[in-house]
C-alpha positions as CSV (number, residue, x, y, z in Angstrom):
1,M,-16.3,-7.6,-14.9
2,T,-15.0,-6.4,-11.4
3,Q,-13.0,-9.8,-11.2
4,F,-11.6,-9.4,-14.5
5,C,-10.5,-5.7,-13.8
6,R,-9.0,-7.0,-10.4
7,K,-6.9,-9.8,-12.3
8,S,-5.8,-7.3,-15.0
9,F,-4.7,-4.7,-12.3
10,Q,-2.8,-7.4,-10.5
11,S,-1.3,-8.5,-13.8
12,N,-0.1,-5.1,-14.7
13,L,1.3,-4.5,-11.1
14,R,3.3,-7.7,-11.3
15,R,4.8,-6.9,-14.8
16,R,5.8,-3.4,-13.5
17,M,7.5,-4.8,-10.5
18,Q,9.4,-7.2,-12.7
19,R,10.6,-4.4,-14.9
20,H,11.7,-2.5,-11.9
21,V,13.5,-5.5,-10.5
22,S,15.1,-6.0,-14.0
23,M,16.2,-2.5,-14.0
24,L,17.7,-2.6,-10.6
25,R,19.6,-5.6,-11.5
26,R,21.0,-4.1,-14.6
27,C,22.2,-1.0,-12.5
28,I,24.0,-3.2,-10.1
29,L,25.8,-5.2,-12.8
30,R,26.8,-1.8,-14.6
31,L,28.2,-0.5,-11.2
32,L,30.0,-3.8,-10.7
33,D,31.5,-3.6,-14.1
34,R,32.6,-0.1,-13.5
35,F,34.2,-1.1,-10.2
36,L,36.0,-4.0,-12.0
37,V,37.1,-1.7,-14.9
38,C,38.7,0.7,-12.6
39,S,40.5,-2.2,-10.4
40,L,43.9,-2.5,-11.5
41,G,44.9,-6.1,-12.5
42,K,41.3,-7.4,-12.1
43,P,39.6,-8.6,-15.2
44,A,35.8,-8.0,-15.5
45,R,33.5,-10.8,-15.0
46,Y,30.2,-11.4,-16.7
47,R,27.2,-13.5,-15.9
48,M,27.7,-16.2,-18.2
49,L,25.7,-19.5,-18.4
50,P,27.3,-22.3,-16.2
51,H,29.4,-24.9,-17.9
52,S,27.2,-27.5,-16.6
53,T,24.2,-26.0,-18.6
54,L,25.8,-25.5,-21.9
55,S,29.3,-24.8,-23.4
56,P,30.2,-21.1,-23.5
57,P,30.4,-19.5,-27.1
58,S,34.2,-19.1,-26.9
59,S,34.8,-22.9,-26.1
60,V,36.2,-24.9,-28.8
61,S,36.4,-28.8,-29.4
62,V,39.1,-30.6,-31.3
63,G,38.1,-32.8,-34.1
64,P,39.4,-36.3,-35.1
65,G,42.1,-34.6,-37.2
66,G,43.2,-32.1,-34.6
67,E,41.2,-29.2,-35.9
68,R,39.6,-26.7,-33.6
69,R,35.9,-26.5,-34.1
70,R,33.7,-23.7,-32.4
71,R,30.8,-24.7,-30.4
72,S,27.4,-22.8,-30.9
73,I,25.1,-22.4,-28.1
74,S,21.7,-24.4,-28.4
75,L,19.0,-21.7,-28.2
76,E,16.7,-24.5,-26.4
77,H,19.4,-24.9,-23.8
78,V,19.3,-21.1,-23.2
79,I,15.4,-21.0,-22.9
80,R,15.6,-24.1,-20.5
81,H,18.2,-22.3,-18.3
82,N,16.0,-19.3,-18.1
83,H,12.9,-21.0,-16.8
84,D,15.1,-22.8,-14.4
85,S,16.8,-19.9,-13.0
86,E,15.6,-16.7,-11.0
87,S,17.4,-14.6,-13.5
88,D,16.2,-14.7,-17.1
89,L,18.9,-12.5,-18.6
90,V,22.0,-14.0,-20.3
91,A,24.9,-11.5,-20.7
92,L,27.4,-12.0,-23.7
93,K,30.4,-9.6,-24.1
94,I,31.2,-8.2,-27.6
95,S,34.4,-6.1,-28.2
96,L,35.0,-3.4,-30.6
97,L,38.4,-2.6,-31.8
98,G,39.9,0.2,-34.2
99,D,41.6,3.5,-34.5
100,C,40.3,6.7,-33.4
101,Q,37.6,8.8,-35.0
102,I,36.4,5.8,-37.3
103,G,32.8,6.0,-36.0
104,K,32.8,3.1,-33.3
105,T,30.7,5.0,-30.8
106,S,28.5,6.2,-33.5
107,F,27.9,2.7,-34.6
108,L,27.2,1.4,-31.2
109,E,24.9,4.4,-30.5
110,K,22.8,3.6,-33.6
111,Y,22.4,0.0,-32.7
112,V,21.6,0.5,-29.0
113,G,19.4,3.3,-29.4
114,D,18.3,6.4,-27.3
115,D,16.3,4.5,-24.6
116,E,19.2,2.1,-23.8
117,Q,21.9,4.8,-23.7
118,E,19.8,6.7,-21.3
119,Q,19.8,3.6,-18.9
120,G,23.4,3.0,-19.0
121,G,26.4,3.7,-21.1
122,I,29.4,3.6,-18.9
123,Q,32.4,5.4,-19.7
124,S,35.8,4.6,-18.2
125,K,39.4,5.7,-19.0
126,G,39.9,4.3,-22.4
127,L,36.9,2.2,-22.7
128,N,33.2,2.8,-23.5
129,L,30.5,0.2,-22.3
130,M,27.0,-0.2,-23.6
131,D,24.5,-2.9,-23.6
132,K,21.6,-3.9,-25.7
133,T,18.9,-6.5,-24.5
134,L,16.9,-8.5,-27.0
135,V,14.7,-11.3,-27.1
136,V,15.7,-14.5,-29.1
137,G,13.3,-17.5,-29.4
138,G,11.9,-16.6,-25.9
139,A,15.4,-16.1,-24.3
140,R,16.3,-12.7,-22.9
141,I,20.0,-11.8,-24.4
142,S,22.1,-9.0,-23.1
143,Y,25.0,-7.9,-25.4
144,C,27.4,-6.2,-23.2
145,M,29.5,-4.1,-25.9
146,W,33.2,-3.1,-24.9
147,E,34.6,-0.4,-27.2
148,V,38.3,0.3,-27.0
149,E,39.3,4.0,-27.8
150,G,41.6,4.0,-30.5
151,D,44.8,6.1,-29.1
152,K,47.9,4.4,-27.8
153,K,47.2,4.7,-24.3
154,S,43.8,2.8,-24.6
155,K,45.5,-0.2,-26.1
156,G,46.4,-1.3,-22.8
157,N,42.6,-2.1,-22.4
158,I,42.8,-4.7,-24.9
159,P,43.2,-7.7,-22.7
160,L,40.3,-6.5,-20.6
161,A,37.9,-5.9,-23.4
162,C,38.6,-9.0,-25.4
163,K,38.7,-11.8,-22.5
164,N,35.5,-13.7,-22.6
165,S,34.2,-12.0,-25.7
166,V,31.9,-14.2,-27.8
167,A,32.6,-11.6,-30.9
168,I,35.2,-9.0,-31.8
169,L,34.4,-6.5,-34.3
170,F,37.5,-5.1,-35.9
171,M,36.5,-1.6,-37.5
172,F,38.1,0.9,-40.0
173,D,37.1,4.0,-41.8
174,L,36.4,3.1,-45.3
175,T,37.7,6.6,-46.3
176,S,40.8,6.4,-44.6
177,R,43.4,3.5,-45.9
178,C,45.7,4.0,-42.9
179,T,42.8,2.7,-40.6
180,L,42.5,-0.2,-42.6
181,N,46.0,-1.0,-42.5
182,S,46.0,-0.9,-38.8
183,V,43.5,-3.7,-38.8
184,M,46.0,-6.3,-38.8
185,K,47.8,-4.9,-35.6
186,W,44.4,-4.8,-33.7
187,Y,43.9,-8.2,-34.8
188,Q,47.0,-9.7,-33.8
189,Q,46.8,-8.0,-30.3
190,A,43.2,-9.3,-29.8
191,R,44.0,-12.9,-30.6
192,K,46.5,-13.1,-27.7
193,W,43.8,-12.7,-25.6
194,N,41.1,-14.4,-27.1
195,Q,41.5,-16.9,-29.9
196,T,37.7,-18.3,-30.1
197,A,35.6,-15.2,-30.5
198,I,33.8,-14.7,-33.8
199,P,35.9,-12.0,-36.0
200,I,33.9,-9.6,-38.0
201,L,35.6,-6.8,-40.1
202,I,33.6,-3.7,-40.4
203,G,34.2,-0.7,-42.7
204,T,32.3,2.4,-41.4
205,K,31.1,5.6,-43.0
206,F,30.0,3.8,-46.2
207,D,28.0,6.8,-47.0
208,D,31.3,8.8,-47.4
209,F,33.0,6.0,-49.4
210,I,30.7,6.0,-52.3
211,Q,31.8,9.7,-53.0
212,L,35.4,8.3,-53.6
213,P,36.4,7.5,-57.3
214,I,35.4,4.1,-58.3
215,D,39.1,3.0,-58.9
216,L,40.0,3.9,-55.1
217,Q,36.8,2.2,-54.1
218,W,37.7,-0.9,-55.8
219,T,41.3,-0.8,-54.2
220,I,39.9,-0.4,-50.9
221,A,37.2,-3.2,-51.2
222,S,39.9,-5.5,-52.7
223,Q,42.2,-5.1,-49.6
224,A,39.4,-5.2,-47.0
225,R,38.2,-8.6,-48.7
226,A,41.9,-9.8,-48.4
227,Y,42.1,-9.1,-44.8
228,A,38.7,-10.5,-44.0
229,K,39.8,-13.7,-45.8
230,A,43.1,-13.8,-43.8
231,F,41.1,-13.4,-40.5
232,N,38.6,-16.0,-41.4
233,A,35.9,-13.0,-40.9
234,T,33.0,-11.8,-42.2
235,L,33.1,-8.3,-44.0
236,F,30.6,-5.8,-43.6
237,F,30.4,-2.2,-45.0
238,S,28.2,-0.1,-42.8
239,S,27.1,3.7,-42.1
240,A,25.7,4.7,-38.8
241,T,24.4,7.9,-40.3
242,Y,22.0,6.1,-42.5
243,N,21.7,2.7,-40.3
244,I,23.3,0.6,-43.3
245,N,24.1,-3.0,-42.3
246,V,24.2,-2.1,-38.4
247,N,21.3,-4.2,-37.3
248,K,22.4,-6.7,-39.8
249,I,25.8,-7.3,-38.2
250,F,24.4,-8.2,-34.9
251,K,21.5,-10.3,-36.4
252,F,24.5,-12.2,-38.1
253,I,26.4,-12.5,-34.6
254,T,23.1,-13.7,-33.0
255,A,22.6,-16.4,-35.8
256,K,26.3,-17.7,-35.4
257,L,26.0,-18.0,-31.7
258,F,22.5,-19.5,-31.6
259,D,22.8,-21.6,-34.8
260,L,19.9,-19.8,-36.3
261,P,19.2,-19.4,-40.0
262,W,21.1,-16.7,-41.9
263,T,19.3,-15.5,-44.9
264,V,21.2,-12.4,-46.1
265,E,22.8,-12.8,-49.4
266,R,26.5,-12.2,-50.2
267,N,27.0,-9.0,-51.9
268,V,30.5,-8.0,-53.2
269,T,29.6,-5.4,-55.9
270,V,31.8,-2.4,-55.5
271,G,29.9,0.8,-54.9
272,E,27.2,-1.2,-52.9
273,P,27.4,-2.0,-49.0
274,I,29.6,-5.1,-49.4
275,I,28.7,-8.4,-47.3
276,D,31.3,-11.0,-47.7
277,F,31.4,-14.3,-46.0
């Protein structure tokens, strides 16, 4: 019994030490990110899997007919890399773009949660950085999310925010058609710096949207679906207040990146939270 207690104590101590080391590593990375963000002309760098281990999510291959095809990450390769490396955390970058006051920050805070926010949201001029760590098939994945504030001064951060991103979320307020109209400009700017990231179009404030007249809902939904088709993007209607489709969006990103099954059904019914792909 004494030997069992000793082994249990040693195991708990080892896990606590690993957690402390992991937290220290994350703090150092955030400080490095902040330094890089504040450095003029120096793009931020993330710890990505080496090219020798697997192709990065943003890489593409050219098919026999000249078409560009995205390469998805093999989850088995990620797990194998984690076992072989002293660091078991793979950091992947996601960008959020859209006008001011459309709910980007609330959307992020709902997904990240209170515990993660306390550990390290980083705010810089025109940028808001948060991260979320999750376990996928035995691999620890950290989504490092870069939100660009929507004012004109912040648009200079688009190159920094979009470079090396594996996914770009183009967001608009479902109750404000002008923010939907702006999505096209955000898309064009982002694609200048990243042509391979997974595009996702997100309408926020669905809980307010369903209070609009049904004919206006239909008009906005039709325009949003047309934009999503033009971007070759998946469309989600969401609400941070009621956590509608927030987690599903990141599950979808994970499924696309790691070639995992995607079981959510398409829903294009006006008056319901649309998922169109």
